[in-house]
C-alpha positions as CSV (number, residue, x, y, z in Angstrom):
1,M,-133.8,-219.8,-56.7
2,S,-133.5,-216.3,-56.2
3,S,-134.1,-214.0,-52.8
4,V,-137.1,-211.7,-52.4
5,S,-136.7,-208.1,-52.8
6,F,-140.2,-206.6,-52.9
7,P,-142.4,-206.1,-50.2
8,N,-145.1,-208.6,-49.7
9,D,-148.6,-208.5,-48.0
10,L,-148.2,-211.6,-45.6
11,G,-146.3,-209.5,-42.8
12,L,-143.6,-212.0,-43.4
13,N,-139.9,-211.2,-43.2
14,D,-138.5,-210.7,-46.9
15,E,-135.4,-212.8,-45.7
16,D,-137.2,-215.8,-43.9
17,I,-139.2,-216.0,-47.3
18,A,-135.5,-216.1,-49.3
19,A,-134.5,-218.6,-47.0
20,V,-137.3,-220.6,-48.1
21,R,-136.4,-220.0,-51.6
22,Q,-133.0,-221.3,-51.4
23,P,-131.8,-224.9,-52.6
24,L,-132.8,-227.8,-50.4
25,E,-129.2,-227.8,-48.7
26,R,-129.1,-224.1,-47.9
27,A,-133.3,-223.6,-47.2
28,S,-134.7,-222.8,-44.0
29,L,-138.5,-223.7,-42.9
30,L,-141.5,-221.3,-43.1
31,P,-141.4,-218.7,-40.4
32,P,-143.9,-219.5,-37.3
33,A,-146.6,-216.8,-38.1
34,A,-147.3,-219.1,-41.2
35,Y,-149.0,-221.2,-38.9
36,T,-150.2,-219.2,-36.2
37,D,-151.1,-215.7,-38.1
38,A,-155.1,-215.5,-38.5
39,R,-154.5,-212.9,-41.3
40,I,-152.4,-215.3,-42.9
41,F,-154.9,-218.2,-42.9
42,S,-157.4,-215.5,-44.4
43,I,-155.4,-215.0,-47.2
44,E,-154.9,-218.6,-47.7
45,R,-158.7,-219.0,-48.0
46,E,-158.3,-216.7,-51.0
47,R,-155.3,-217.8,-52.7
48,I,-155.1,-221.2,-52.0
49,F,-158.4,-222.8,-51.1
50,A,-160.2,-220.7,-53.5
51,R,-157.8,-221.4,-56.1
52,N,-157.1,-225.0,-56.0
53,W,-158.1,-228.6,-56.3
54,L,-159.6,-229.6,-53.3
55,P,-160.9,-233.6,-52.6
56,I,-164.2,-234.1,-51.7
57,C,-164.8,-237.5,-51.8
58,H,-164.1,-241.0,-53.5
59,V,-166.1,-242.1,-56.6
60,S,-167.3,-245.4,-54.4
61,Q,-169.3,-243.0,-52.1
62,I,-171.5,-241.7,-54.6
63,K,-172.1,-245.0,-56.7
64,E,-175.9,-244.5,-57.7
65,P,-177.8,-241.7,-59.1
66,G,-179.3,-239.3,-56.3
67,S,-176.5,-240.5,-53.9
68,Y,-174.4,-237.5,-52.3
69,V,-171.7,-236.5,-49.9
70,T,-171.8,-233.1,-48.2
71,R,-168.7,-231.1,-47.1
72,V,-167.8,-227.7,-46.0
73,L,-164.7,-227.3,-47.4
74,V,-162.9,-224.0,-45.3
75,G,-166.2,-222.4,-44.8
76,E,-167.9,-223.3,-48.3
77,P,-170.7,-225.8,-48.0
78,V,-170.7,-227.8,-51.1
79,I,-172.6,-231.2,-52.0
80,A,-171.2,-233.9,-54.7
81,L,-174.0,-236.2,-56.6
82,R,-174.4,-238.4,-59.3
83,D,-177.0,-237.0,-61.4
84,R,-179.8,-239.0,-63.6
85,E,-177.4,-239.8,-66.1
86,G,-174.7,-241.2,-63.5
87,Q,-172.4,-237.8,-64.1
88,I,-170.9,-236.3,-60.9
89,K,-171.8,-232.7,-59.9
90,V,-170.5,-230.8,-57.2
91,M,-172.8,-227.9,-56.6
92,S,-173.5,-225.4,-53.3
93,N,-175.1,-226.9,-50.8
94,V,-176.9,-223.3,-49.8
95,C,-180.6,-222.8,-50.4
96,R,-181.0,-219.6,-52.9
97,H,-184.0,-218.7,-50.5
98,R,-182.8,-218.2,-47.0
99,N,-179.2,-219.7,-47.0
100,T,-179.8,-222.8,-44.8
101,T,-177.8,-226.0,-46.1
102,L,-179.8,-228.5,-48.2
103,A,-178.5,-231.3,-47.1
104,S,-176.0,-233.2,-44.3
105,G,-173.7,-236.0,-44.2
106,A,-174.1,-238.2,-46.8
107,G,-176.9,-240.7,-48.4
108,T,-179.2,-240.5,-51.2
109,V,-182.1,-238.2,-52.2
110,K,-185.7,-239.3,-52.6
111,G,-187.0,-238.9,-55.6
112,N,-184.2,-237.3,-57.6
113,R,-184.8,-234.2,-55.6
114,I,-183.0,-231.9,-53.2
115,I,-185.9,-230.5,-50.7
116,C,-184.8,-227.6,-48.3
117,P,-185.6,-228.6,-44.8
118,Y,-186.3,-224.9,-43.9
119,H,-189.2,-224.1,-46.4
120,G,-189.4,-227.0,-49.0
121,W,-187.7,-225.1,-52.0
122,T,-187.3,-228.4,-54.0
123,Y,-184.0,-228.8,-56.6
124,G,-183.4,-231.2,-59.3
125,L,-180.0,-233.2,-59.4
126,D,-178.9,-230.7,-61.8
127,G,-179.6,-227.7,-59.0
128,K,-182.4,-226.1,-61.0
129,L,-185.1,-225.2,-59.0
130,L,-188.5,-227.1,-59.5
131,A,-190.4,-226.0,-56.8
132,A,-191.0,-222.9,-54.1
133,P,-194.2,-223.2,-52.3
134,F,-196.3,-220.2,-51.7
135,M,-194.0,-218.0,-54.0
136,D,-196.9,-217.2,-56.2
137,Q,-197.4,-213.6,-54.9
138,A,-193.5,-212.9,-55.1
139,Q,-193.1,-210.0,-57.7
140,C,-190.4,-210.4,-60.6
141,F,-189.9,-214.0,-59.3
142,E,-189.0,-216.7,-62.1
143,R,-188.6,-220.5,-60.7
144,R,-187.1,-221.1,-63.7
145,D,-184.2,-218.3,-63.0
146,V,-183.0,-220.2,-59.8
147,K,-180.2,-222.4,-60.0
148,L,-177.9,-223.9,-57.6
149,P,-174.3,-222.9,-58.4
150,Q,-172.2,-225.5,-59.9
151,F,-168.4,-225.8,-59.7
152,R,-165.7,-227.2,-62.0
153,S,-164.8,-230.8,-60.8
154,E,-162.4,-233.5,-61.9
155,V,-162.0,-236.9,-61.1
156,W,-158.7,-238.4,-60.6
157,H,-158.1,-241.9,-60.0
158,G,-161.4,-242.2,-58.1
159,F,-161.0,-239.1,-56.0
160,V,-163.4,-236.5,-56.7
161,F,-162.1,-232.9,-56.6
162,V,-163.7,-229.7,-56.9
163,N,-162.4,-225.8,-57.6
164,F,-164.0,-222.8,-57.1
165,D,-161.9,-221.0,-59.5
166,E,-163.4,-221.0,-62.8
167,Q,-159.8,-220.0,-64.2
168,A,-157.9,-222.9,-63.1
169,A,-156.2,-225.1,-64.9
170,P,-157.2,-228.9,-65.2
171,L,-155.8,-230.8,-62.3
172,A,-154.7,-234.1,-64.2
173,P,-152.0,-232.5,-66.4
174,Q,-150.6,-230.5,-63.6
175,I,-150.2,-233.7,-61.7
176,A,-149.0,-236.0,-64.7
177,G,-145.8,-236.4,-62.7
178,L,-147.6,-238.6,-60.5
179,E,-149.1,-241.2,-62.9
180,P,-146.1,-243.7,-62.7
181,D,-146.3,-243.9,-58.8
182,V,-150.2,-243.5,-58.6
183,G,-151.4,-245.1,-61.2
184,P,-150.6,-249.0,-61.3
185,Y,-152.5,-249.2,-57.9
186,R,-155.8,-248.5,-59.5
187,I,-157.6,-246.9,-56.6
188,E,-160.5,-246.0,-59.0
189,E,-161.5,-249.4,-58.7
190,M,-161.8,-249.6,-54.8
191,E,-164.3,-249.1,-52.4
192,A,-163.7,-246.2,-49.4
193,V,-164.2,-247.1,-45.7
194,E,-163.8,-244.4,-43.3
195,M,-161.6,-245.4,-40.1
196,G,-161.9,-242.6,-37.8
197,R,-161.9,-238.7,-37.3
198,R,-160.2,-236.5,-35.2
199,T,-160.1,-232.7,-34.1
200,V,-156.6,-231.3,-33.5
201,P,-155.8,-228.1,-32.2
202,W,-153.0,-226.6,-34.7
203,N,-152.6,-225.4,-38.2
204,W,-153.3,-228.1,-41.0
205,K,-150.0,-227.3,-42.3
206,I,-148.5,-229.0,-39.4
207,S,-150.1,-232.1,-40.2
208,L,-149.5,-232.2,-43.8
209,E,-145.8,-231.6,-43.3
210,N,-145.5,-234.6,-40.9
211,F,-147.1,-237.0,-43.1
212,S,-144.9,-235.8,-45.8
213,E,-141.6,-237.0,-44.5
214,A,-139.7,-240.2,-43.2
215,Y,-137.3,-238.3,-41.3
216,H,-139.1,-238.7,-38.1
217,Q,-140.0,-242.7,-38.3
218,P,-136.9,-243.7,-36.4
219,W,-137.8,-241.7,-33.0
220,V,-141.7,-241.6,-33.4
221,H,-142.1,-244.9,-35.1
222,P,-139.3,-247.7,-34.3
223,K,-141.6,-250.5,-33.7
224,T,-144.2,-249.5,-36.2
225,A,-143.3,-248.0,-39.4
226,D,-139.7,-247.8,-39.5
227,H,-139.3,-251.4,-38.2
228,E,-141.0,-252.7,-41.9
229,F,-140.0,-249.5,-44.0
230,P,-137.2,-247.7,-42.6
231,A,-136.9,-244.1,-43.0
232,T,-133.2,-244.7,-44.3
233,K,-134.3,-246.2,-47.5
234,A,-136.8,-243.6,-48.6
235,E,-136.7,-242.3,-52.3
236,Y,-138.1,-238.7,-52.8
237,R,-139.2,-237.5,-56.1
238,D,-138.3,-234.3,-58.0
239,V,-141.6,-232.9,-59.0
240,T,-142.5,-230.7,-62.1
241,G,-146.4,-229.5,-60.2
242,P,-148.5,-229.4,-57.2
243,Y,-147.6,-232.6,-55.6
244,G,-145.0,-234.6,-53.6
245,C,-144.3,-238.1,-53.7
246,F,-141.8,-240.5,-52.3
247,S,-141.2,-244.2,-51.8
248,L,-140.6,-246.1,-48.4
249,Y,-139.0,-249.5,-49.4
250,Q,-139.3,-252.8,-47.0
251,K,-136.1,-253.4,-45.4
252,D,-134.9,-256.4,-47.0
253,H,-136.3,-255.2,-50.2
254,Q,-138.9,-258.5,-49.9
255,P,-142.7,-258.1,-50.9
256,A,-144.2,-256.7,-47.9
257,Q,-147.0,-258.3,-45.7
258,T,-150.6,-257.1,-46.8
259,F,-153.8,-257.1,-44.8
260,Y,-155.4,-257.8,-48.5
261,P,-153.9,-259.5,-51.4
262,P,-151.7,-257.2,-53.3
263,V,-153.7,-255.0,-56.3
264,A,-153.0,-257.4,-59.4
265,G,-150.6,-256.8,-62.3
266,L,-148.1,-254.7,-59.7
267,D,-144.3,-255.0,-60.9
268,E,-141.5,-255.6,-57.6
269,R,-141.0,-252.0,-56.9
270,F,-144.5,-251.7,-55.7
271,L,-144.7,-255.3,-54.1
272,C,-141.7,-254.1,-52.1
273,S,-142.5,-250.5,-51.2
274,A,-144.9,-248.1,-50.0
275,T,-145.7,-244.9,-51.8
276,V,-146.6,-241.8,-50.4
277,F,-148.2,-238.9,-52.1
278,N,-149.9,-235.2,-51.9
279,I,-151.7,-233.2,-54.2
280,Y,-151.7,-229.5,-52.9
281,P,-153.0,-228.2,-50.8
282,Y,-154.1,-230.7,-48.6
283,T,-154.6,-234.3,-50.6
284,H,-152.5,-237.1,-49.1
285,A,-152.3,-240.8,-49.2
286,I,-150.2,-243.6,-48.3
287,T,-150.4,-246.8,-49.9
288,D,-148.6,-250.7,-49.8
289,A,-149.4,-252.8,-52.0
290,A,-152.8,-253.7,-51.6
291,T,-154.7,-250.7,-49.3
292,P,-154.0,-247.0,-49.4
293,L,-155.1,-244.6,-46.7
294,W,-156.4,-241.3,-47.5
295,L,-156.0,-238.6,-45.0
296,D,-158.4,-235.7,-45.6
297,F,-158.8,-232.3,-44.0
298,N,-161.7,-230.5,-42.7
299,I,-160.3,-226.8,-42.0
300,H,-161.6,-224.9,-39.5
301,N,-159.1,-222.0,-39.0
302,E,-155.9,-221.5,-38.7
303,R,-155.4,-223.0,-35.1
304,E,-157.8,-226.1,-35.7
305,H,-158.5,-228.6,-38.2
306,E,-160.5,-232.2,-38.3
307,L,-158.3,-235.2,-40.0
308,V,-160.5,-238.0,-41.7
309,W,-158.9,-241.0,-42.1
310,T,-160.3,-243.0,-44.9
311,L,-158.9,-246.5,-46.5
312,L,-159.4,-247.8,-49.8
313,L,-160.2,-251.6,-50.1
314,P,-160.6,-254.1,-52.7
315,R,-164.4,-253.8,-54.3
316,G,-166.6,-255.7,-52.4
317,A,-164.6,-256.2,-49.4
318,R,-167.1,-254.3,-47.2
319,D,-169.9,-256.8,-48.1
320,A,-167.7,-259.7,-47.6
321,A,-168.3,-262.3,-44.7
322,D,-164.7,-261.6,-43.6
323,F,-165.1,-258.0,-43.4
324,S,-164.5,-257.2,-39.5
325,E,-161.7,-260.1,-39.3
326,R,-159.6,-258.5,-42.2
327,F,-160.8,-255.0,-41.3
328,E,-160.3,-254.4,-37.6
329,P,-156.6,-255.7,-37.6
330,L,-155.7,-253.2,-40.5
331,K,-157.5,-250.4,-38.7
332,A,-155.7,-250.9,-35.5
333,F,-152.4,-251.1,-37.2
334,F,-152.8,-247.7,-38.6
335,L,-154.7,-246.1,-35.8
336,R,-151.3,-247.3,-33.5
337,I,-149.3,-245.2,-36.1
338,L,-151.3,-242.1,-36.0
339,D,-151.6,-242.0,-32.6
340,E,-147.7,-241.7,-32.5
341,D,-148.1,-238.9,-35.2
342,V,-150.5,-237.4,-33.3
343,G,-148.6,-237.3,-30.1
344,V,-145.6,-235.4,-31.9
345,T,-147.4,-233.2,-33.8
346,T,-149.6,-231.9,-30.6
347,G,-146.0,-230.6,-29.3
348,V,-145.2,-228.6,-32.6
349,G,-148.6,-227.2,-32.5
350,L,-147.9,-225.8,-29.1
351,G,-144.1,-224.6,-30.0
352,V,-144.9,-222.5,-32.9
353,H,-146.6,-220.2,-30.7
354,S,-143.3,-219.7,-28.8
355,R,-141.9,-216.0,-29.0
356,F,-138.4,-217.6,-29.1
357,I,-138.4,-219.7,-32.1
358,K,-137.1,-218.7,-35.1
359,P,-137.6,-221.2,-38.8
360,G,-135.1,-224.4,-38.7
361,R,-133.3,-225.5,-41.4
362,L,-134.0,-228.5,-43.3
363,S,-132.5,-232.3,-43.7
364,Q,-132.4,-234.0,-47.2
365,M,-135.0,-236.4,-46.2
366,E,-137.6,-233.2,-45.5
367,K,-137.5,-232.8,-49.5
368,T,-141.3,-233.0,-49.9
369,V,-141.5,-230.3,-47.2
370,H,-139.3,-227.9,-49.0
371,Q,-141.3,-228.2,-52.4
372,F,-144.6,-227.9,-50.4
373,H,-143.5,-224.5,-48.7
374,N,-142.2,-223.1,-51.8
375,W,-145.4,-224.2,-53.7
376,W,-147.3,-222.4,-50.7
377,L,-145.4,-219.3,-51.6
378,D,-146.0,-219.6,-55.1
379,C,-149.7,-219.2,-54.6
380,M,-149.4,-216.8,-51.4
381,L,-147.3,-214.2,-53.5
382,K,-148.7,-214.9,-56.5
383,D,-150.8,-211.6,-56.6
384,T,-148.5,-209.3,-54.7
385,G,-145.6,-208.5,-57.3
386,V,-143.1,-210.5,-55.2
387,S,-140.7,-212.2,-57.3
388,L,-141.7,-216.0,-57.5
389,A,-138.6,-217.3,-58.5
């Protein structure tokens, strides 16, 4: 990696950028302004969130024609739904009349129609305007010309992604390197059950970075995660795209205990380990041999985001008679670990605002953080003429 010697428009020091670009053994972390500066967040909105693949939901959350999930993705309201043919579409969730949102939360539309709650404008599942009450006297208005904007979407192992950039490269080829580590779990065959939400007062990158390394485990999770999957046994992957991945192995390299039966057909490596993976900017999941935990983000601004934890369970688990008996202990196990994480990231959220800090150095156990920081710089410097090498 070479140093940066050209001006950039981020307001970050060129030497600090060059330090991030160094090989892991010599690299430093992103400077504090990357986590606190409102102007940098506004640039992130255009160069990261508007151009990269963002998760919306899991296919199990929109199983039937007319079923939908709504999201606000860094300020952009969208709706993901299944049309009459069972195909998934992602469209704007904003009425073309007076700009109110058309739907909220998740559910199923009535009669395969999306009806605006404000003035009754009605759209089909393809986004076409079907009815516009009392618009008969509006001149030069053609109902057939009105349609909700539709965005590019892609389904990868059950996760539904959207990209607002029509020129963006398809997702799957960019993250093909994840297939050997993620494919065997067959997450697309599972069903999503939300576990909990929490709004936190710090930058979104602080949360993602915390879950992207096991370095902190001996101090933050000594009796939980590190007790069974010690950080010293973690193996971090080299990457070739916008993703990160590492494995945590059971302390005795024995099949780990799971709350649900392991996925059929997994080989010994998966039975004896947990896999952690990211798809940038903020898709994150960790899974043992049976139950992935998906961490999603609702990003509000540079200082606040909501964390949404969703478990992926075997198909039919939610309808089983023993659902609560199995689910509640699993939920309690994960929430205890997540509470430990929130405790320390609260401190980071405060510390990055100090006037007296400078970028720290990285451990070899923070390889995925280093990869993420360089991906972030690639995106943020792409249009500035700054060297990306």
